C-alpha positions in Angstrom: 0.0 0.0 0.0 2.8 2.4 0.9 4.7 1.6 -2.3 1.6 2.2 -4.4 1.0 5.6 -2.7 4.6 6.7 -3.3 4.3 5.7 -7.0 1.1 7.7 -7.3 2.5 10.8 -5.6 5.7 10.6 -7.6 3.7 10.4 -10.9 1.6 13.4 -9.9 4.8 15.4 -9.3 6.2 14.4 -12.6 3.0 15.3 -14.4 3.4 18.9 -13.3 7.0 19.0 -14.6 7.5 21.3 -17.8 10.0 18.8 -19.1 7.5 15.9 -19.0 4.9 18.1 -20.8 7.4 18.6 -23.6 8.1 14.9 -23.7 4.4 14.0 -23.9 4.0 16.1 -27.0 6.5 13.8 -28.7 5.9 10.5 -27.0 2.3 10.0 -25.7 2.6 8.5 -22.2 0.0 7.1 -19.8 0.1 6.4 -16.1 -0.6 2.7 -16.7 2.9 2.5 -18.4 4.5 3.4 -15.1 2.6 0.8 -13.1 0.0 3.1 -11.6 -3.5 1.7 -11.7 -2.5 -0.9 -14.2 -5.4 -3.2 -14.9 -5.2 -6.9 -14.0 -5.4 -9.0 -17.1 -7.8 -12.0 -17.1 -6.7 -15.4 -18.5 -7.2 -15.9 -22.2 -7.5 -19.6 -21.7 -11.2 -20.4 -22.3 -11.6 -23.7 -20.5 -15.3 -24.4 -20.6 -17.1 -27.6 -19.6 -15.0 -27.8 -16.4 -17.3 -25.7 -14.2 -16.3 -22.6 -12.3 -12.6 -22.1 -12.5 -10.5 -19.3 -10.9 -8.1 -18.0 -13.5 -5.4 -15.4 -13.2 -2.8 -14.0 -15.6 -2.5 -13.9 -19.3 -2.8 -17.6 -20.0 0.9 -18.5 -20.1 3.2 -20.7 -18.1 3.2 -18.4 -15.0 -0.6 -17.9 -15.0 -3.2 -19.8 -13.1 -5.6 -21.6 -15.5 -7.7 -23.0 -12.7 -7.1 -26.5 -13.8 -5.6 -29.1 -11.4 -5.0 -32.2 -13.5 -4.0 -35.6 -12.4 -2.2 -37.3 -15.3 -2.0 -41.1 -14.9 0.7 -42.4 -17.2 2.4 -39.0 -17.2 5.9 -40.6 -17.2 5.2 -42.5 -20.5 5.6 -41.5 -24.2 2.4 -39.5 -24.6 2.3 -38.3 -21.0 5.3 -35.9 -21.3 3.6 -34.1 -24.1 0.3 -33.8 -22.3 2.0 -32.5 -19.2 3.9 -30.0 -21.3 0.7 -28.6 -22.8 -1.0 -28.4 -19.5 2.0 -26.7 -17.8 2.3 -24.3 -20.7 -1.2 -22.9 -20.0 -0.6 -22.4 -16.3 -2.2 -25.6 -14.9 -1.1 -27.5 -11.9 -0.2 -31.1 -12.8 -0.2 -34.0 -10.3 2.1 -36.7 -11.6 1.4 -40.2 -10.1 4.4 -42.5 -10.4 5.3 -45.9 -9.1 8.9 -46.2 -10.2 12.1 -44.5 -9.1 12.4 -40.8 -8.3 14.1 -40.3 -11.7 11.1 -41.4 -13.7 9.4 -38.0 -13.4 12.5 -35.8 -13.3 12.2 -34.5 -16.9 8.6 -33.3 -16.2 9.6 -30.9 -13.4 11.1 -28.5 -15.9 7.9 -28.2 -17.9 6.0 -26.0 -15.5 6.5 -23.1 -13.2 7.8 -23.5 -9.7 5.5 -25.9 -7.8 3.2 -26.5 -10.7 4.4 -30.1 -11.4 3.8 -32.2 -8.3 5.1 -35.8 -8.4 3.1 -38.2 -6.1 4.1 -41.8 -5.5 1.2 -44.2 -5.7 0.3 -47.8 -6.0 -2.2 -48.6 -8.8 -3.5 -51.6 -6.8 -4.1 -49.4 -3.7 -7.5 -47.6 -3.9 -6.5 -45.1 -1.1 -3.4 -44.0 -2.9 -5.3 -43.4 -6.1 -7.9 -41.3 -4.2 -5.0 -39.4 -2.6 -3.5 -38.3 -6.0 -6.9 -37.4 -7.3 -8.2 -35.6 -4.2 -7.4 -32.0 -5.2 -8.0 -32.5 -9.0 -10.8 -31.3 -11.2 -9.5 -33.0 -14.4 -8.2 -36.5 -14.8 -6.3 -38.0 -17.7 -5.8 -41.8 -18.0 -2.9 -42.5 -20.4 -2.0 -45.8 -18.8 -1.4 -48.6 -21.3 1.0 -51.4 -22.1 1.5 -53.3 -25.4 3.0 -56.4 -23.7 2.4 -58.4 -20.6 4.8 -58.8 -17.7 5.0 -61.3 -14.8 3.1 -58.8 -12.5 0.7 -57.1 -14.9 -1.6 -58.6 -17.5 -3.3 -56.9 -20.4 -6.6 -56.9 -18.7 -5.4 -55.4 -15.5 -3.4 -52.6 -17.0 -5.6 -51.6 -20.0 -9.1 -52.4 -18.6 -9.3 -52.9 -14.8 -7.2 -49.8 -14.0 -9.2 -47.6 -16.3 -12.5 -48.7 -14.8 -11.2 -48.2 -11.3 -10.1 -44.6 -12.1 -13.5 -43.8 -13.6 -15.3 -45.2 -10.6 -13.1 -43.1 -8.2 -13.5 -40.0 -10.3 -17.2 -40.3 -10.3 -17.3 -40.8 -6.5 -15.0 -37.8 -6.1 -17.7 -35.4 -7.2 -15.4 -32.6 -8.2 -13.9 -34.2 -11.3 -15.5 -32.3 -14.2 -13.5 -33.8 -17.1 -12.2 -37.3 -17.6 -10.2 -38.2 -20.7 -9.4 -41.8 -21.4 -6.8 -42.6 -24.0 -7.5 -45.9 -25.9 -6.1 -47.2 -29.2 -7.2 -47.0 -32.8 -8.6 -50.4 -33.7 -9.7 -51.3 -30.2 -12.6 -53.7 -30.6 -14.1 -56.7 -28.9 -13.5 -58.7 -32.0 -9.8 -57.7 -32.5 -7.3 -60.5 -32.7 -5.1 -58.5 -30.2 -5.7 -59.1 -26.5 -4.5 -55.6 -25.8 -7.0 -54.0 -28.2 -9.8 -56.2 -26.8 -8.9 -54.9 -23.3 -8.8 -51.3 -24.5 -12.3 -51.8 -26.0 -13.6 -53.2 -22.7 -12.1 -50.2 -20.9 -13.9 -47.7 -23.2 -17.2 -49.3 -22.4 -16.4 -49.5 -18.7 -15.3 -45.8 -18.5 -18.4 -44.5 -20.3 -20.6 -46.7 -18.1 -19.1 -45.4 -14.9 -18.4 -41.8 -16.1 -20.7 -41.0 -19.0 -19.2 -37.5 -19.5 -15.8 -38.9 -20.3 -14.0 -38.3 -23.5 -12.4 -41.2 -25.3 -9.3 -40.6 -27.6 -8.2 -43.5 -29.9 -4.9 -42.6 -31.5 -3.2 -44.7 -34.1 0.4 -45.8 -33.7 2.1 -42.8 -32.3 5.3 -41.5 -33.9 7.8 -39.2 -32.0 11.2 -39.0 -30.5 10.5 -41.7 -27.9 8.3 -43.9 -30.0 8.2 -47.7 -29.8 8.1 -48.6 -33.5 10.5 -46.5 -35.7 13.1 -46.4 -33.0 13.0 -50.2 -32.6 13.1 -50.7 -36.3 16.1 -48.4 -36.7 18.0 -50.1 -33.9 17.3 -53.5 -35.3 18.3 -52.4 -38.8 21.5 -50.8 -37.5 22.5 -53.9 -35.5 21.6 -56.7 -38.0 21.7 -54.8 -41.3 18.2 -55.9 -42.2 14.6 -55.4 -41.0 12.1 -58.3 -40.6 8.7 -57.4 -42.2 5.8 -59.2 -40.5 3.6 -60.8 -43.1 4.4 -59.2 -46.5 4.3 -55.7 -45.1 1.0 -54.9 -46.7 -1.0 -54.3 -43.5 -2.4 -50.8 -43.5 -2.0 -48.5 -40.5 -2.6 -44.8 -39.9 0.3 -43.5 -37.7 0.0 -40.1 -36.0 2.4 -37.6 -34.7 2.4 -37.7 -30.9 2.3 -33.9 -30.5 -0.9 -33.9 -32.6 -2.5 -36.4 -30.1 -1.5 -34.2 -27.2 -3.0 -31.1 -29.0 -6.2 -33.0 -29.6 -6.5 -33.9 -25.9 -6.0 -30.3 -24.9 -8.5 -29.1 -27.6 -11.2 -31.4 -26.0 -10.5 -29.8 -22.7 -10.8 -26.2 -24.0 -14.1 -26.7 -25.8 -17.5 -25.8 -24.6 -18.1 -29.3 -23.3 -19.2 -30.6 -26.8 -16.6 -33.4 -26.6 -17.9 -34.9 -23.4 -19.2 -38.4 -23.8 -17.8 -38.7 -27.3 -15.2 -41.0 -28.9 -12.5 -39.6 -31.3 -10.4 -41.7 -33.7 -7.1 -39.9 -34.2 -5.2 -41.1 -37.3 -2.6 -39.2 -39.2 -3.4 -37.6 -42.6 -1.8 -40.5 -44.5 -2.4 -44.3 -44.6 0.8 -46.3 -44.7 1.5 -50.0 -45.2 4.1 -51.4 -42.9 6.5 -51.6 -45.9 6.0 -47.9 -46.7 6.6 -46.9 -43.1 9.8 -48.9 -43.1 10.8 -47.2 -46.3 10.3 -43.8 -44.6 12.5 -45.0 -41.8 15.3 -46.2 -44.1 15.0 -43.0 -46.2 15.6 -40.9 -43.1 18.6 -42.8 -41.8 20.0 -42.9 -45.3 20.7 -46.6 -45.7 19.7 -49.0 -48.4 16.6 -51.0 -47.3 17.1 -54.7 -46.7 14.1 -56.7 -45.7 13.3 -60.3 -44.7 9.6 -61.0 -45.1 8.4 -63.3 -42.3 5.0 -64.9 -42.7 2.6 -64.5 -39.9 2.7 -68.2 -38.7 6.5 -68.1 -38.5 6.5 -64.7 -36.7 4.0 -66.0 -34.2 6.1 -69.1 -33.6 9.2 -66.9 -32.9 7.2 -64.8 -30.4 5.3 -67.5 -28.6 8.0 -69.0 -26.3 8.2 -65.8 -24.3 4.4 -65.8 -23.7 4.5 -69.5 -22.7 7.4 -69.1 -20.2 6.4 -65.6 -18.9 4.8 -66.8 -15.7 6.5 -70.2 -15.4 10.1 -69.2 -14.9 11.3 -67.7 -11.6 12.9 -64.6 -13.2 11.6 -61.8 -15.5 12.0 -62.3 -19.2 13.2 -59.5 -21.6 10.5 -57.3 -23.0 9.6 -58.0 -26.6 10.7 -55.6 -29.4 10.1 -56.6 -33.0 8.6 -60.0 -32.2 5.7 -59.1 -29.9 3.0 -61.7 -30.2 0.1 -59.4 -29.5 1.4 -56.8 -31.9 1.9 -59.5 -34.6 -1.7 -60.5 -34.0 -2.8 -56.8 -34.4 -0.9 -56.6 -37.7 -3.0 -59.3 -39.2 -5.8 -56.7 -39.9 -5.7 -53.1 -41.1 -6.0 -50.4 -38.5 -7.4 -47.1 -40.0 -9.9 -44.5 -39.0 -13.5 -45.5 -39.5 -15.6 -43.6 -42.1 -18.1 -42.0 -39.8 -15.8 -41.4 -36.8 -15.1 -38.1 -35.1 -11.5 -37.1 -35.9 -9.0 -34.3 -35.6 -11.1 -32.2 -37.9 -13.9 -32.2 -35.3 -11.5 -30.8 -32.8 -10.2 -28.1 -35.1 -6.8 -29.6 -35.6 -4.8 -30.3 -38.8 -2.4 -33.2 -38.1 1.1 -33.2 -39.5 2.4 -35.4 -42.2 5.0 -37.8 -41.0 7.6 -37.1 -43.6 9.8 -34.2 -42.5 10.1 -32.8 -39.0 8.1 -35.6 -37.1 10.7 -38.2 -38.0 13.8 -36.1 -37.9 14.8 -37.7 -34.6 15.8 -40.7 -36.7 18.8 -38.7 -38.0 20.6 -39.9 -34.9 20.8 -43.4 -36.4 22.9 -42.2 -39.4 26.2 -44.0 -39.0 28.3 -41.1 -40.2 26.5 -38.3 -38.4 23.6 -36.0 -39.4 25.1 -35.1 -42.9 26.0 -38.7 -43.7 24.7 -40.5 -46.8 22.8 -39.4 -49.9 19.3 -38.0 -50.3 16.7 -39.8 -52.3 17.4 -37.6 -55.4 21.1 -38.4 -55.2 20.8 -42.2 -55.0 21.8 -44.5 -57.7 20.5 -48.1 -58.3 22.2 -50.5 -55.9 24.3 -53.2 -57.5 
């Protein structure tokens, strides 16, 4: 109060000065420029559908958006991008984690001081889940796993946990938005156990929390992805890439940042996305062979493939699944030969004709060729400038 009074009296004294009058004729000045009676700006972040929120600031990182979001699966691939988007608009983000203290370290830098709050929890302990959700008004469930371990099955990770979160969110009473991330192709008739579990989770979440929004992204591509990175590592190590089937299976990969943007767009709308299901596929449909060509083109190496028929690929991947819970030690996680992923590749996975998509959320997804796959440059054996471009290549002998 005393400082404000001094500023006002000082400004009145300056206003009476002849020198300032001359200066005003050249450069128009106002008292607001000197910090006197400066108006407080309201947030430009229009987050509707989340009830009454207290917002302060201009809508940036150091503002207060009024959103307190619990992001389950925040330490995963998609999670870091969702946390980044939330923190960028001034939200407080609660990050449940069950691993080491290092698992969430990279997320702390994304928000202002105190805005990223890691909280250790146990997904099998209902009380710990309630604790990390207690202060929230928005919940995101990004939990998912494309392979089984000795401790967690497909059904528990992809279905049971999602249903439990929806039940607790509904009982909470203050959760106004719930976003469940599923998978493109999730269906009760899918040959993949994971996709069947994801489909069951969608039904369970909408049954327990009818206002939830379901996002079904295709195979996500990005710096930490689990498909092009694995392919590039395998190709670098063994000088060839196994193509499951004949490589003709159609998929619709999507840039991970576009998926995060779609999730945020659903949060900022007027509530029209509540209770709806969105299928998020990229702008282009690829076959597995075409996607592998894109990978080879980016790392600037001649493509070499070994086509492996589905029965043989399944035979290679089956021993791990049979021994998983029969041996007294953990088995390595599958990379290329993942039995459930092989099963999912037996059918095409593309966006349905009448589905809600990026367009309904006002987003134009990126094409993969170019910036979204530039991270693969790190696999060039002679450095970023190594090798020839497509136009410079000659026919291999």
